C-alpha positions in Angstrom: 0.0 0.0 0.0 1.4 3.4 -1.0 2.8 5.6 1.8 2.0 8.7 -0.2 -0.8 11.0 0.9 -0.2 13.5 -1.8 1.4 13.7 -5.3 1.5 16.9 -7.3 2.9 17.1 -10.8 3.6 20.2 -12.8 3.6 20.0 -16.6 4.2 22.7 -19.2 2.0 22.4 -22.2 -0.4 19.7 -23.5 0.8 16.5 -25.0 2.6 16.0 -27.3 4.1 19.5 -26.8 4.5 18.9 -23.0 7.2 18.7 -20.4 7.2 17.5 -16.8 9.1 20.0 -14.7 8.4 19.0 -11.1 7.0 16.3 -8.9 6.1 16.8 -5.2 5.0 14.0 -2.9 4.1 13.8 0.9 4.4 10.6 2.9 2.3 9.6 5.8 5.0 10.2 8.4 5.1 13.9 7.3 8.2 13.9 5.1 7.9 15.4 1.7 10.1 15.4 -1.4 10.5 17.4 -4.5 12.1 16.4 -7.8 12.7 19.2 -10.3 13.3 17.5 -13.6 16.1 17.8 -16.1 17.3 18.7 -18.6 18.7 21.8 -16.9 21.5 22.6 -14.5 19.0 24.0 -12.0 17.2 20.7 -11.8 17.7 18.6 -8.7 16.1 17.1 -5.6 14.8 18.6 -2.3 13.5 17.1 0.9 11.7 18.6 3.9 11.3 16.2 6.8 8.6 16.2 9.5 11.4 17.1 12.0 12.2 20.3 10.0 15.5 19.0 8.6 16.0 19.8 4.9 18.4 18.6 2.2 18.9 19.8 -1.4 20.9 18.5 -4.4 21.3 20.7 -7.5 22.9 19.7 -10.7 24.5 23.2 -10.9 26.8 22.6 -8.0 26.8 18.8 -8.1 26.6 18.1 -4.4 24.2 17.7 -1.5 23.7 20.6 0.8 21.9 21.0 4.1 23.7 18.3 6.2 24.1 19.7 9.7 22.0 22.7 9.0 19.5 24.1 11.6 16.0 22.7 11.5 13.4 24.8 9.7 9.9 25.3 10.9 7.9 22.0 11.3 5.2 22.1 8.7 2.6 20.0 10.5 0.3 22.5 12.4 2.2 25.5 11.0 0.8 29.0 11.1 0.9 31.5 8.3 3.0 30.4 5.2 6.4 30.0 3.9 8.0 29.5 0.5 9.5 26.0 0.5 11.6 25.9 -2.6 11.6 27.0 -6.2 13.4 26.7 -9.5 13.3 28.1 -12.9 14.8 28.0 -16.4 15.9 31.0 -18.5 15.1 29.3 -21.9 12.7 27.1 -23.7 13.2 23.4 -23.0 12.3 20.9 -25.7 9.1 19.0 -25.1 9.2 15.3 -24.0 5.6 14.5 -24.8 4.9 13.7 -21.2 1.4 12.4 -20.6 -0.1 13.3 -17.2 -1.4 10.5 -15.0 -5.0 10.5 -14.1 -6.1 12.4 -11.0 -6.8 10.3 -7.9 -7.8 11.2 -4.3 -4.1 12.0 -3.6 -2.8 12.9 -7.1 -3.2 16.2 -9.0 -1.5 17.6 -12.1 -1.0 21.3 -12.8 -0.9 21.9 -16.6 0.5 25.3 -17.2 0.9 26.9 -20.6 4.2 26.5 -22.4 6.5 29.5 -21.9 7.8 31.4 -24.9 11.0 32.2 -23.1 11.8 31.4 -19.4 9.7 30.4 -16.5 9.8 30.0 -12.7 8.1 27.5 -10.3 7.5 28.0 -6.6 6.2 25.6 -3.9 4.5 27.1 -0.8 3.4 25.7 2.5 0.2 27.4 3.8 -1.7 27.1 7.1 -4.8 24.9 6.8 -7.9 26.8 6.1 -6.2 29.9 4.8 -7.7 30.0 1.3 -7.6 33.8 1.1 -3.9 33.7 1.8 -3.3 31.1 -0.8 -5.2 33.1 -3.4 -3.3 36.3 -2.5 0.0 34.5 -3.0 -1.1 33.1 -6.3 -1.9 36.6 -7.5 1.5 38.0 -6.6 4.1 38.1 -9.4 7.7 37.2 -8.4 9.1 39.9 -10.7 7.3 42.7 -12.5 7.8 41.0 -15.9 7.3 37.5 -14.7 3.5 37.1 -14.0 1.9 34.0 -12.4 0.1 32.1 -15.2 -1.1 29.0 -13.3 -1.5 27.7 -9.7 -2.7 24.6 -7.9 -3.7 24.2 -4.2 -3.6 20.9 -2.4 -6.1 21.4 0.5 -6.3 17.9 2.0 -3.0 17.8 3.8 -1.4 19.6 6.8 -0.1 22.1 5.7 -1.8 22.9 2.4 0.6 23.0 -0.5 0.4 25.6 -3.3 2.3 25.5 -6.6 2.7 28.6 -8.7 4.1 28.9 -12.2 5.2 32.2 -13.7 6.3 33.1 -17.2 9.0 35.5 -18.3 7.6 38.3 -20.4 11.0 39.6 -21.5 14.5 38.0 -21.9 16.2 39.5 -18.9 13.9 39.8 -15.8 16.8 39.1 -13.4 20.5 38.1 -13.2 22.0 35.0 -11.8 25.3 36.2 -10.5 28.2 33.9 -9.4 30.3 35.5 -6.8 33.9 34.9 -5.7 35.3 33.8 -3.4 32.7 31.3 -2.2 31.4 31.6 1.3 31.1 28.4 3.4 27.5 27.2 3.7 26.2 29.2 0.8 25.6 28.3 -2.8 27.8 30.9 -4.6 25.0 32.3 -6.8 22.6 35.2 -6.2 19.5 36.1 -8.1 19.4 39.9 -8.5 16.9 41.3 -7.9 15.5 38.5 -5.7 12.0 37.2 -6.2 9.2 39.3 -4.8 11.4 42.3 -4.1 9.1 45.3 -3.3 6.0 43.1 -2.6 4.4 41.9 0.6 6.2 38.6 0.0 9.7 40.1 0.0 12.1 38.1 2.2 13.8 39.8 5.1 17.6 39.9 5.3 20.5 41.7 3.8 20.9 42.5 0.0 24.0 42.2 -2.0 24.9 43.5 -5.5 28.1 43.0 -7.5 30.9 45.4 -6.5 29.6 45.7 -3.0 31.2 44.1 0.1 29.5 40.9 1.2 27.0 41.5 4.0 28.3 40.9 7.5 25.4 38.6 8.2 26.7 36.2 5.5 30.0 35.9 7.4 28.3 35.3 10.7 26.2 32.6 9.1 29.4 31.1 7.6 31.1 31.0 11.0 28.1 29.3 12.5 28.0 26.9 9.6 31.6 25.9 10.1 31.0 25.4 13.8 28.1 23.1 13.0 30.2 21.1 10.5 33.0 20.7 13.0 30.6 19.5 15.6 29.0 17.1 13.1 32.4 15.6 12.2 33.4 15.2 15.8 30.1 13.4 16.5 30.6 11.1 13.5 34.2 10.4 14.6 33.1 9.6 18.1 30.4 7.2 16.8 33.0 5.5 14.5 35.3 5.0 17.5 32.4 3.5 19.6 31.5 1.2 16.7 35.1 0.0 16.4 35.8 -0.3 20.2 35.5 -3.7 22.0 32.8 -2.2 24.2 30.7 -1.6 21.1 30.5 -5.3 20.1 29.1 -8.3 21.7 31.3 -11.3 22.5 
């Protein structure tokens, strides 16, 4: 029997001019997973566990991140909302002819129009019962020239999950800037301007632009990240020692 209580698929276009770009599923124990589909360097995998621990793997950097990171908010019983993850593509991807599966009591598919240029996809967690909040989010464009063109709400889980798809209306709505030197604990890329800047969904925190010094908060976060990694390695080393010691084995 399936352990999944939710499956959400996002498809661009109707078959045969169609392309699967993301799959989201939630398991009974409260862990949910996201696969953002290739072909593109920003594709990857993401997990958000019931405990609040998250992990991410992106083709662009070719490694897993999130190990040893602080727990995020537990999603079960949450209040308000949060953006969980997102990804996008600056160009037109070739169709694969993907045929959506039939809807069931736990499976839904969002079929968004094919984009003429680029697009962006967001996944949101929303407090149960807050339909007005979900609708307000789905009406808010991430950038002035990247309007939301499709959305899907899953309202049978805790929390509710909302998917939004937005299309580029010009060829350069934002920049993806790689900075140097890299800072421990951070993916060395910044989207400028960030999504939702100047809207009610704008994220708090420092802003950085090329040519400016890195924000002090980034260095504080890097220092805390390195301390956590050292503690994690020490814990793993101690466990390995216990596993190899005579006391750790039965006679």
